[in-house]
N, C-alpha and C positions, 0 to 999 in steps of 0.2 A: 886809665885813660884809653886804652885801646881798647878796652870791653865794651866802655861806655858808646864809644863810636862804633862799634860794631852792632851793639844793641838797638842805637837810634836807626841804623842803616835798615836792620832788620823791619823796625816798627815803619818806618816811611813805605818799605817796600809793601807791606802789607794793607797799609793805604792805600796805598796806587792800586794795587790788586781787586780792591773793592770800591774803588771811586765809581762815579757814575760816566765819568769820563770817558768815552770809546778809547781803545787801544790802540787806535790806528788817529789819533790826536791828542796830545797832551803838550803842557809845556815843561821846560828842562828836558835832561838826557833821558833814556828809556833805562830801565834797569838791566845791568848788564847780564844777570842771570835768564833773562827773557827777552834777550836780544833779538829782533825779528831778523827777517830776510835783507828787509830795505829800510833804513832810515832817512829821513829829508828834515835837517835841523835848521831853522829860519834863523838866519845871524844877521838879518838886515830887513827892516821892515818900516811903515810907518807909524808902527803902534810898539809900545812893549810896556807889558803887563807888571814888570817886574821892576824896583826902584833902582836895582844896579846893572840895569840895561837901558840903551840909549835908541831910541825911536829917531828915524831921520828918512826921508823919502828918498826911497832907492827900494832894491832887494839884492837879497843875495841866501844862496842855502847851501848846506853840504849835503851831498848825497853820499852814504855810507850802505855798501851790499858786496860781500863775499869778499871780505878784505879789501876792496877799493876805496878810495876817498876821493869824489868828486866835488869840487867847489863850482855852483851855476850861479853866474853873475859874484859880482863885488859891491854891490851898493855905490854909493856917491862920494862916501869920504874915508880913506884908508885911516884916520884914527878912531874913528866909529865901529869901522869893522873890526879894528887889531881890538877894540875895547869890549867889545861884544862878544869876539871868539875868545879873550882871555876871561869873559866872567861865566862864560858856559863851559869852561875846559876844553874847547876846542882848539887842538895844535894846528895852526895854518901851514907849518913848515911842511907836514906831513900829507903831501896830497899827489895824487896819482895823475891827475888831470885836471883842467880847467875849462869849464862850457860857458861862453859868453852868448848871450839871446842877441842882443843887437847893439849896437854903438854909443847909444846916449848915456852920458855921464852918469847919470843916477844908476845905473848898471855896470859900468866899466871904471869909474875914475877911483874907486877904491882899491885897484888893482896895485898899486906901490905899497899896499901893507903886506903882502907876499914878498917884496925884496926880490933876490936875483932867484931865478928858478931854473938854472941852465938843465937844458932837455925835458922839462915836463912840456907836453903837449898841451898848448891853450887851442881849443876849436871854436872858429868864429866866424861868423856868416860871411861869403866870400866880398859881400858888397861892403864890407866895413869903410867907413872913413880912411883912408890910407894915412891921416895923421894919427888915428887911435891904433892903426896896427902898427905905427913905428912907434909909439910909446909902449907899447906890450912888448915888442922888439927889445927893447932898452935890458929888459928882464933875462935876458938870453935862454929865454924859454924856445921851445920848439913850435911854431907856428903855423897851426894846421886851418886852411881856409876851406869853409864847406858850402857846397853847392848842391850835393845829392848827400842824403843820410851816410854816415860813417858810425863805425863803432867805434865806443869811447870804452868799453870795457866789456866784458862778456856778458850779454844779456841787456845793455844799454847802449844807445846809440843817439847820436843828434836824427833831427828829421829833416827833410829838404831845406833849402833857404827858401823863406817866404817874401811876397812882398815887390814894390816897385821902387817908390822914392824913399821906404824906410825896410832894409831889409833885415830879417828875423829868423831865429831858427830856436825848435823847443828839443828838449831833452826828454827821449822816451825810455823807457824803464819797462821791461815787458816780467810780467808778476803770473802766477798762474790764475789769476781772477781777471786779467787783461792788461792793458797797458796804463802805468801813471805817467802823465803826461804832466812835465814844467815848462812855463811860461815864462817869460820876462814881463812884457806888455802886451804882448797880442796885436801890436799895431797893423800887421795885414789882416786882421780880423779873427776874431777867437774862433769861431763858427768853420768859417772856410778853412782855417787851420787843421781843425779837428777832423772836419769832415776828408780832408786830403790824408791826413795821419792815418784813420781809420781806415781809407779803401785802399791805401798803397801798402798797409801792415798787415791785411788780413787779418788785424786782432781786434778783440773789444777793447773799448776805452774804460778804464774801470775809474780812474782818479784825475782829475786835473787841479793843480795849484797854482798858484803864481797870481799875477797881474792879467786883468782882460781888457784893460783901457777904454771901462764906461763911465767914468768919471763923469763926463759932459753928454753921456747919450740919454734920449728924451725915454722917459717911463715905457712909451710903449715899446722901443727899441730894445728896450732891456727885456721885458716881458718876452717878446720875441724869441731873444737869445737863452733866455732859461728855458723855454718850452724846447729849443733848437736841443739845447743840453740832454733832455729828457729823450728826445726822438733820437738823438746818435746813442743812447742807452748809457749816459756817463753815472755811475753810479755814487761817487763821491765827490764833492767839489771844496776847493780849498780857495776860495777868492778875496784875494787881499792885494796890495799896494794901490794900484791904478783903477782899481776896478771902480772906487768910489762907494760911500756909505749909504746911497738908497741901491744901488744894485745889488751890494754884499747883503744889504737886509732881505732884499728879494730871493735872492741864492737860498739864504739860510731858512727863510721860512718855508720854500720850496722843498728844500732837502731834510730838514728837522735835523735830526741826530745824524744822518750823513754829511752834513756841514763841516766842514773843517774850519775853526776861527783861526786868524794869521796873528802876526806879532812874535816880535823877536823873542825866541825861547820856545816857540811851538816846534814839535815833535812831531811828523808824520810816519806812520809806521805800514809798512804793506810785506806781505809774504813774498818769498823767492823761490 
């Protein structure tokens, strides 16, 4: 039986190595033997390509790099986050930090799935609703309000706090190819956020993944934003969640094989 399992695993590895899917975007966990410097695993999203995964409005992903495990957002429902994590063999009890982009329920209400987290740092935009902050504090986590960018782990930091009515932060992962920027909904505007991140960091932006809040944007506005991504030198795009199907379609048409399709179970990889 053990030999059969090993043989099956070897066959799957060969198939994955020869697949036409780019190495930086695949569904399911990457092979351990080829573990890249950074993996971003989607645990919560509006779509789920596999029948054992649950789709729901919201977003959450797990970032793993150099031994650090960072949860970015938590989705809307604890039971959905817990189910998808279990189906993807992700252990949510082993987290080094949690980063929350903004205080809307589809990004924070799944937090109770984590249970009691004494001392685990939770980074959130300083302008969060006090009621949400109080709920986070019930977990006994170490609450870290963010106004200016702060290091989460070596080579990984939050952005500054953005926005007026809705406060939001992004997560920045430094790689040899430039920054990988993870966003929740980009309510303050995805282009202004990226423009400021690039200017303040002095680093090129290699990839941007997450929700871009373009669901109700007119086609001309979406086209302008896609063009702005190109002007900013963004090499790869993983538009999902609140980006909206029409905007996602245009990003995909523009970026071709450099577009990263979303959905629960997607794994994005990058060098470190």
